[in-house]
N, C-alpha and C positions, 0 to 999 in steps of 0.2 A: 541412488537414483535421484535425478533432479526433481524438484517440485514442479508439477504442472498446473496445479490450481493453488490459489492463495487468497487470503483475506487480510484486510488492514483493520486494525483496532486502534482508533484514535481516542486517547484518554485525556480529558481535561475540561473543567468547567469553563475555562476561558474561551474555548471554541464554541461551546454551546451558548454562552452568553453573548457572543458576538464581539468580545473584546479582541480576539485573535482570529485573523483570516487563516484558515487551515491550508497548509501548503504541502505537508509531508505525504499525505495520501495521493495528492495530485502527482508529485514526483514519483512515488512508488508505482503508480499506475502507468506512467510513461515507461519506466524501466522494465516493468513486468511485460508490457506489450512488446518492447524491443527485444526482450529475451525469449519470448514465446511461452510465458507463464500466464495463464488466464486468471486475471484478478476478478474474482467472482462476487466479492462483497466488501463494502467499506462500512464499518460501524463506528459511530461516535457516541461516546458515553461519558458520564461525569466521573469525577474523582470519588467514587463510592465503592467500597470494598466488595460488597455483594454483587453489584453490577458488573465489576471487572471479572470476578470469578465466574459468574454465570455465563456472561457473554463469551469469555475466553474459552470455556469448556465447550460451548456450543460450536464455536468456529473451529477449534482445533480438531473436533470430531468430524466436521463437515468437509474440511479442505486439507490439502497436503501440508500447508504451512500457514502460519499466522504471524504477521509482523505487527507489533504494537509500537505506538508512538506516544511518549509523554509520561510524566509522573515518576521519574527515577532520579530526581534531584535531592537536595538536602533539607527541604522544608516539610512541615507537617502534612501537607496535602500530596506529598510524593509517596503514594502508597502502592505503586504498581508492583515493585519487587515482592512485597509481602503478599499481595493478592495473587500474583502468579505462583508463588510458593504454595499458597493455600489451594489454588486450583489443582496443583499436582500432588497435594498431600505430603509435602516435604517441609523441612524446616528452613530457616534463613540463617546463613553463616556469614561471618566476617571473612572475606576471601583474602588469604595472606598475600597474594600477588598484588591485589589492589591496595591493600594496606601499605605494602612496601613502596609502590609507586607513589602513593600519596605522601608518605613520609620522606621519600627521596626528593619530592618536588617542594613540599611545604615545610619540611622539617618537623621534628617532634613537637615543638611548641605550636606549630600551626595546625595540629590535628584536633580541631574542635569537634563538638558533637555532630554538627552538620556534615562535615567531611567524613567522619566515621560512619555516618548513616549511609553514605554513598559507597562504602566498602561491602555492604550487606547484599547478598544475592541468594537466590534459592539453592539449596544443596544439590549438587550434581550438575550445576550449570557449567557451560564452557563460555569463555569470555570472547566478546566481540570488540576488538581493538580498532582504533582509527587514529588518524593523525591530528584530529581536531580537539581531543580531550584525553586526559589520563584516566578518566572514569569510564570504564568500558560498558557496553551493553552486554547482554548475555543471550545464550541459546539454551533452551531446555527442551529436549525432544524436538517437536516440530514448531516450537514457538520461539520467535526472535524478539527480544525486548530492547527497543531502541529509544534514544532520547527524543524529546519533543522539540528542542531548539533546532530550527531548520538546517543550519550549516553542520551541526553535529549529526543530525539524523542522516543527512545526505552522505557524509563521510562514512558513517557506520553502514549505511545501506550499500554503498559501493563495495565494502569489504565482504559482503555476503552474497552478491549477485550471482556468483558462479554456482550457487546452490539452486538456482531457479531457471526453469525453462529448458527447451531444447531447440525447437525450430522457431525462429523469429516470425512474428506477424508482420505483414506488409499492409499498408494503407494507401488508398487512392481516393481523392476527393474531386467531385465534378460540380462545377458551379451551375446553378439553375436560376432562371428568372421567370418562374411560373409558380402559381399557387399549388400547394401540395395536392389539393383535391383533384387537380388535372392529371396527375400521374400516379396517384395512390394505388389504383387497381392494377395498373401495369407493373408498378414496382413490386407489388405483392406477388404477382405472377412470376417475376424474375427471381425473387427471393426463394420461392418454392422450388425452383430448379436447382438451387445451390445450397445444400445444407451445411457446407463447410466454408461458406462465405457469409460474413455478417454485413447486412446492408441496412443503412439508417439514413433517414432524411432529417435535416436540421435547418429549419428556416431561420433566417436572420431578420427579415422584415416581412410583414404581412400587409394587407391592404391593397391599394391600387398599383403599387410597384413592388411586387414581391420578389424576394431573392433568398437564396440559401445554398446549401450544399447537400449533395448525396455522397455519403461516405461508404466505401466498401473496404473490408479488411479480411484477411485470410492468411493461413499458414501454407496455402497451396497456390503458388504463383500462377500456374496454368489456369486453374479454375477462376482465380481472381481476374485474370485478363479476359476470360470468356464472359464473365459477369459484367465487367466494365464495358465491353463492346456491346452487350445487349442493352445496357442502360443508355449508353450514348445513342444507339440506334433508336431506342424507344423515344428518347427526347427529341430527336430530329423529326419524328413523325408528328409531334404535337404542334 
């Protein structure tokens, strides 16, 4: 069965310190929306073992799937694989297929401690291969462990998307040049009529020349169209 709900777990001190602008969760959110999988939560945590274990166990129990990003490289702060293994109560093994791929690419003399570190995965994992790297991500149960480097993450994500969603979401945006307070009550009334259409108001500028957008999204095209028509009619009356 495809995963219909998901969470993203971003792991990395560099994101929390502001050194790195987070891009992977944003990409995953777009892809989940297009596939029809509800992305219900994004968590960003540091490279700390206990935080990874606790947060991952909470998310994987709450949602159909969890996608992690970051912390699977060759350095001391890349602890995600060990933490994931501990979350599942399994050991970490040097995966023979990753070892072979590394040796074939770098040669025996090129297999230093850092590269050997990247061959270690939780026991019972299946590999997630992509064209951007010979070091794969892994899947264990409903958890997908992907790289933090954006182009590698994107490539690995593309290889697992068929596991997610069924009916794609559709989105429609309506430009408005009114203060939100002028249509807030009417928009609430419309939302109450459509429990399968998500309606949000997103101002861009406030003050004397307000503008923004009302965004409607749904997996049900007919209901989405009905809601759009009601919002447009409501705005015409203001």
